[in-house]
C-alpha positions as a Python dict, from the first residue, in 0.01 Angstrom:
ca = {
    (1, 'M'): (0, 0, 0),
    (2, 'T'): (-217, 68, -305),
    (3, 'H'): (-282, -304, -341),
    (4, 'I'): (-391, -325, 24),
    (5, 'L'): (-634, -33, -13),
    (6, 'E'): (-777, -179, -333),
    (7, 'A'): (-820, -519, -169),
    (8, 'T'): (-986, -359, 133),
    (9, 'G'): (-1220, -165, -95),
    (10, 'R'): (-1316, -480, -284),
    (11, 'F'): (-1382, -662, 44),
    (12, 'L'): (-1601, -383, 181),
    (13, 'R'): (-1796, -358, -144),
    (14, 'R'): (-1853, -732, -144),
    (15, 'Y'): (-1922, -781, 224),
    (16, 'W'): (-2066, -445, 331),
    (17, 'L'): (-2380, -623, 454),
    (18, 'I'): (-2187, -792, 734),
    (19, 'P'): (-2086, -476, 926),
    (20, 'A'): (-2420, -316, 839),
    (21, 'F'): (-2601, -615, 983),
    (22, 'L'): (-2387, -612, 1297),
    (23, 'L'): (-2445, -239, 1338),
    (24, 'A'): (-2819, -292, 1301),
    (25, 'I'): (-2812, -559, 1571),
    (26, 'V'): (-2624, -329, 1810),
    (27, 'M'): (-2861, -39, 1740),
    (28, 'L'): (-3169, -257, 1785),
    (29, 'A'): (-3036, -397, 2112),
    (30, 'A'): (-2963, -47, 2239),
    (31, 'T'): (-3302, 78, 2126),
    (32, 'T'): (-3479, -216, 2290),
    (33, 'D'): (-3295, -153, 2617),
    (34, 'I'): (-3382, 218, 2611),
    (35, 'L'): (-3745, 156, 2523),
    (36, 'E'): (-3775, -115, 2787),
    (37, 'R'): (-3652, 121, 3057),
    (38, 'F'): (-3859, 415, 2929),
    (39, 'F'): (-4191, 242, 2862),
    (40, 'V'): (-4193, -59, 3095),
    (41, 'Y'): (-4049, 38, 3434),
    (42, 'Y'): (-4137, 330, 3660),
    (43, 'P'): (-3964, 249, 3989),
    (44, 'A'): (-3974, 466, 4300),
    (45, 'S'): (-3660, 451, 4512),
    (46, 'K'): (-3803, 588, 4837),
    (47, 'V'): (-4011, 339, 5032),
    (48, 'E'): (-4269, 534, 5229),
    (49, 'G'): (-4438, 350, 5512),
    (50, 'D'): (-4424, -13, 5617),
    (51, 'P'): (-4665, -280, 5744),
    (52, 'S'): (-4641, -156, 6103),
    (53, 'L'): (-4845, 148, 6001),
    (54, 'L'): (-5139, -89, 5959),
    (55, 'G'): (-5066, -283, 6275),
    (56, 'M'): (-4879, -574, 6120),
    (57, 'P'): (-4551, -712, 6257),
    (58, 'F'): (-4288, -751, 5987),
    (59, 'E'): (-3922, -816, 5915),
    (60, 'D'): (-3698, -647, 5661),
    (61, 'I'): (-3564, -922, 5438),
    (62, 'Y'): (-3254, -902, 5219),
    (63, 'L'): (-3176, -1172, 4968),
    (64, 'K'): (-2924, -1233, 4692),
    (65, 'T'): (-3007, -1307, 4332),
    (66, 'Q'): (-2824, -1555, 4114),
    (67, 'D'): (-2640, -1268, 3946),
    (68, 'G'): (-2529, -1120, 4278),
    (69, 'L'): (-2772, -835, 4342),
    (70, 'R'): (-2912, -756, 4686),
    (71, 'L'): (-3290, -725, 4700),
    (72, 'H'): (-3507, -588, 4977),
    (73, 'G'): (-3845, -714, 5085),
    (74, 'W'): (-4083, -753, 5377),
    (75, 'L'): (-4188, -1069, 5553),
    (76, 'V'): (-4519, -1040, 5735),
    (77, 'S'): (-4593, -1347, 5947),
    (78, 'K'): (-4920, -1469, 6096),
    (79, 'P'): (-4896, -1733, 6372),
    (80, 'D'): (-5197, -1931, 6249),
    (81, 'A'): (-5125, -1888, 5876),
    (82, 'V'): (-5242, -2159, 5638),
    (83, 'H'): (-5089, -2013, 5321),
    (84, 'T'): (-4777, -1816, 5233),
    (85, 'F'): (-4806, -1555, 4961),
    (86, 'L'): (-4533, -1428, 4734),
    (87, 'I'): (-4646, -1093, 4597),
    (88, 'F'): (-4503, -959, 4271),
    (89, 'H'): (-4609, -600, 4220),
    (90, 'G'): (-4655, -402, 3902),
    (91, 'N'): (-4414, -189, 3703),
    (92, 'A'): (-4443, 130, 3909),
    (93, 'G'): (-4370, 242, 4263),
    (94, 'N'): (-4240, -10, 4515),
    (95, 'I'): (-4356, -236, 4796),
    (96, 'G'): (-4459, 65, 5004),
    (97, 'H'): (-4750, 120, 4766),
    (98, 'R'): (-4894, -230, 4828),
    (99, 'L'): (-4984, -209, 5195),
    (100, 'D'): (-5355, -255, 5124),
    (101, 'W'): (-5289, -591, 4958),
    (102, 'I'): (-5064, -700, 5243),
    (103, 'R'): (-5331, -606, 5497),
    (104, 'M'): (-5602, -797, 5310),
    (105, 'L'): (-5396, -1115, 5294),
    (106, 'Y'): (-5285, -1079, 5655),
    (107, 'D'): (-5650, -1062, 5760),
    (108, 'L'): (-5706, -1383, 5562),
    (109, 'N'): (-5452, -1560, 5787),
    (110, 'A'): (-5166, -1567, 5540),
    (111, 'N'): (-4794, -1509, 5564),
    (112, 'I'): (-4670, -1261, 5306),
    (113, 'L'): (-4333, -1212, 5141),
    (114, 'I'): (-4319, -915, 4906),
    (115, 'I'): (-3999, -803, 4737),
    (116, 'D'): (-3891, -505, 4536),
    (117, 'Y'): (-3744, -599, 4200),
    (118, 'R'): (-3396, -481, 4109),
    (119, 'G'): (-3394, -105, 4070),
    (120, 'F'): (-3711, -60, 4278),
    (121, 'G'): (-3719, 69, 4635),
    (122, 'N'): (-3413, -40, 4831),
    (123, 'S'): (-3310, -313, 4588),
    (124, 'E'): (-2990, -291, 4387),
    (125, 'G'): (-2952, -297, 4011),
    (126, 'R'): (-3159, -194, 3712),
    (127, 'P'): (-3475, -370, 3597),
    (128, 'C'): (-3496, -589, 3289),
    (129, 'E'): (-3712, -886, 3198),
    (130, 'K'): (-3455, -1156, 3269),
    (131, 'G'): (-3356, -980, 3589),
    (132, 'L'): (-3714, -976, 3720),
    (133, 'Y'): (-3735, -1350, 3663),
    (134, 'L'): (-3415, -1398, 3862),
    (135, 'D'): (-3558, -1180, 4139),
    (136, 'A'): (-3871, -1394, 4160),
    (137, 'R'): (-3665, -1712, 4173),
    (138, 'A'): (-3452, -1565, 4451),
    (139, 'A'): (-3765, -1494, 4657),
    (140, 'H'): (-3896, -1846, 4599),
    (141, 'D'): (-3563, -2003, 4691),
    (142, 'W'): (-3542, -1789, 5005),
    (143, 'V'): (-3873, -1931, 5127),
    (144, 'R'): (-3760, -2286, 5054),
    (145, 'R'): (-3437, -2236, 5250),
    (146, 'Q'): (-3550, -2016, 5537),
    (147, 'R'): (-3907, -2140, 5588),
    (148, 'P'): (-3911, -2495, 5448),
    (149, 'K'): (-4238, -2589, 5618),
    (150, 'E'): (-4414, -2329, 5402),
    (151, 'R'): (-4277, -2433, 5065),
    (152, 'D'): (-4583, -2648, 4991),
    (153, 'T'): (-4825, -2368, 5083),
    (154, 'L'): (-4694, -2107, 4837),
    (155, 'V'): (-4950, -1896, 4656),
    (156, 'L'): (-4826, -1646, 4399),
    (157, 'L'): (-5005, -1313, 4355),
    (158, 'G'): (-4902, -1116, 4048),
    (159, 'E'): (-5027, -766, 3976),
    (160, 'S'): (-5005, -623, 3623),
    (161, 'L'): (-4642, -669, 3514),
    (162, 'G'): (-4600, -880, 3826),
    (163, 'G'): (-4847, -1118, 3670),
    (164, 'A'): (-4593, -1198, 3400),
    (165, 'V'): (-4327, -1248, 3668),
    (166, 'A'): (-4556, -1478, 3865),
    (167, 'V'): (-4650, -1677, 3553),
    (168, 'E'): (-4283, -1728, 3468),
    (169, 'L'): (-4208, -1853, 3819),
    (170, 'A'): (-4510, -2083, 3827),
    (171, 'S'): (-4404, -2232, 3494),
    (172, 'V'): (-4072, -2353, 3636),
    (173, 'V'): (-4144, -2435, 4003),
    (174, 'P'): (-4444, -2603, 4169),
    (175, 'V'): (-4678, -2370, 4358),
    (176, 'K'): (-5011, -2426, 4530),
    (177, 'A'): (-5198, -2155, 4341),
    (178, 'L'): (-5151, -1857, 4113),
    (179, 'I'): (-5363, -1541, 4143),
    (180, 'L'): (-5334, -1288, 3861),
    (181, 'Q'): (-5471, -937, 3873),
    (182, 'S'): (-5479, -690, 3583),
    (183, 'A'): (-5236, -915, 3396),
    (184, 'F'): (-5164, -914, 3022),
    (185, 'T'): (-5084, -1173, 2758),
    (186, 'S'): (-4748, -1052, 2628),
    (187, 'A'): (-4532, -744, 2591),
    (188, 'W'): (-4605, -738, 2219),
    (189, 'D'): (-4981, -728, 2278),
    (190, 'M'): (-4926, -441, 2520),
    (191, 'A'): (-4699, -258, 2273),
    (192, 'K'): (-4970, -279, 2007),
    (193, 'T'): (-5221, -145, 2257),
    (194, 'I'): (-5004, 154, 2344),
    (195, 'M'): (-4898, 231, 1986),
    (196, 'P'): (-5133, 70, 1732),
    (197, 'L'): (-4917, 185, 1441),
    (198, 'G'): (-4637, -43, 1554),
    (199, 'L'): (-4401, 239, 1652),
    (200, 'L'): (-4296, 33, 1952),
    (201, 'R'): (-4198, -267, 1738),
    (202, 'P'): (-3848, -272, 1897),
    (203, 'L'): (-4026, -375, 2217),
    (204, 'A'): (-4091, -707, 2043),
    (205, 'G'): (-3748, -797, 2181),
    (206, 'I'): (-3912, -798, 2524),
    (207, 'S'): (-4126, -1105, 2574),
    (208, 'F'): (-4317, -1133, 2904),
    (209, 'D'): (-4504, -1403, 2714),
    (210, 'S'): (-4755, -1518, 2972),
    (211, 'Q'): (-4993, -1642, 2704),
    (212, 'S'): (-4770, -1932, 2604),
    (213, 'K'): (-4640, -2011, 2953),
    (214, 'I'): (-4977, -2023, 3129),
    (215, 'K'): (-5077, -2320, 2915),
    (216, 'R'): (-4822, -2527, 3110),
    (217, 'I'): (-4938, -2424, 3458),
    (218, 'H'): (-5188, -2664, 3612),
    (219, 'C'): (-5237, -2523, 3961),
    (220, 'P'): (-5566, -2341, 4044),
    (221, 'K'): (-5562, -1985, 3910),
    (222, 'P'): (-5815, -1707, 3944),
    (223, 'I'): (-5763, -1430, 3688),
    (224, 'I'): (-5904, -1097, 3802),
    (225, 'H'): (-5958, -791, 3585),
    (226, 'G'): (-6138, -459, 3602),
    (227, 'S'): (-6401, -395, 3337),
    (228, 'R'): (-6268, -41, 3286),
    (229, 'D'): (-5895, -112, 3303),
    (230, 'E'): (-5737, 185, 3130),
    (231, 'I'): (-5389, 34, 3103),
    (232, 'V'): (-5434, -337, 3032),
    (233, 'P'): (-5758, -374, 2835),
    (234, 'L'): (-6011, -625, 2964),
    (235, 'R'): (-5982, -816, 2636),
    (236, 'L'): (-5619, -903, 2717),
    (237, 'G'): (-5722, -1039, 3056),
    (238, 'K'): (-5986, -1253, 2887),
    (239, 'K'): (-5738, -1362, 2622),
    (240, 'L'): (-5497, -1472, 2894),
    (241, 'F'): (-5777, -1661, 3067),
    (242, 'S'): (-5866, -1839, 2743),
    (243, 'A'): (-5505, -1952, 2703),
    (244, 'A'): (-5475, -2077, 3062),
    (245, 'A'): (-5484, -2445, 3143),
    (246, 'P'): (-5752, -2556, 3391),
    (247, 'P'): (-5837, -2528, 3673),
    (248, 'K'): (-5910, -2158, 3630),
    (249, 'E'): (-6175, -1895, 3696),
    (250, 'F'): (-6231, -1541, 3571),
    (251, 'Y'): (-6347, -1263, 3800),
    (252, 'E'): (-6442, -940, 3627),
    (253, 'V'): (-6476, -644, 3863),
    (254, 'P'): (-6745, -413, 3722),
    (255, 'G'): (-6641, -49, 3703),
    (256, 'A'): (-6285, -111, 3823),
    (257, 'G'): (-5978, 26, 3649),
    (258, 'H'): (-5620, -96, 3663),
    (259, 'N'): (-5528, -7, 4019),
    (260, 'D'): (-5854, 19, 4213),
    (261, 'L'): (-5997, -332, 4207),
    (262, 'L'): (-5986, -382, 4582),
    (263, 'A'): (-6134, -37, 4645),
    (264, 'I'): (-6414, -87, 4393),
    (265, 'A'): (-6500, -449, 4471),
    (266, 'G'): (-6454, -413, 4847),
    (267, 'D'): (-6597, -698, 5053),
    (268, 'D'): (-6686, -899, 4745),
    (269, 'Y'): (-6320, -912, 4645),
    (270, 'V'): (-6217, -1030, 4992),
    (271, 'R'): (-6500, -1284, 5002),
    (272, 'R'): (-6395, -1433, 4668),
    (273, 'I'): (-6029, -1458, 4767),
    (274, 'R'): (-6125, -1620, 5099),
    (275, 'A'): (-6350, -1871, 4925),
    (276, 'F'): (-6075, -1954, 4678),
    (277, 'L'): (-5818, -2010, 4953),
    (278, 'D'): (-6064, -2224, 5149),
    (279, 'S'): (-6113, -2440, 4839),
    (280, 'L'): (-5744, -2529, 4819),
    (281, 'P'): (-5636, -2865, 4961),
    (282, 'R'): (-5448, -2853, 5290),
}
């Protein structure tokens, strides 16, 4: 018994770095998961309102992700639609807080599919980066299966965190266009913005690396940003634009913050989106 204890002691003294390293990995993974949920996602479970409040016919849509979760969304159809939009919202609230965007696109003769990510609204699960990418792919695949005539008219609209989701999807499937609003370059750039001293360094395990992916996306892409964005600084929007492959355009909304671009820009915003859609080949 003494020999066994001595041998164990020698082993631990010699190889103590192995369990310490494994423990560090476990702790970092746990910390990253906690920080991701605490700093990145602010879901609301109760969906208040629906498109009918603004006079739009809609269907409740339920779809399955590759990992078996059930997601909820809305399909708003326009009989004379030329384009079909997939909307990926930001990191807070749920689809019920995006009725103004749905109404704008509906008035521009578009079909709209908007989903709640896992853990948001009436969708199952808990949000994480990989999961959001699976959710976006499930929405895309639903359109291809259920509305195949519209698969070549897909336009992605990504808002804030949804911009990273839209960029990921556009980097792996063909889409007609990609519209980004209040989007950022990467999670690490955002972490440095929130905590300049690097206290959120564990968030480096979260990527949302739109800056590298957007270089591979060659569809038309307007990038829209408020000059007074208090959450995602304007410089990150410009940095993302600089990294983007052409064709691209940058639309800075003077005086707008993170969530009020449509309210601040008003008719000019609608006019620019209409002109962009009219410029797309049919």
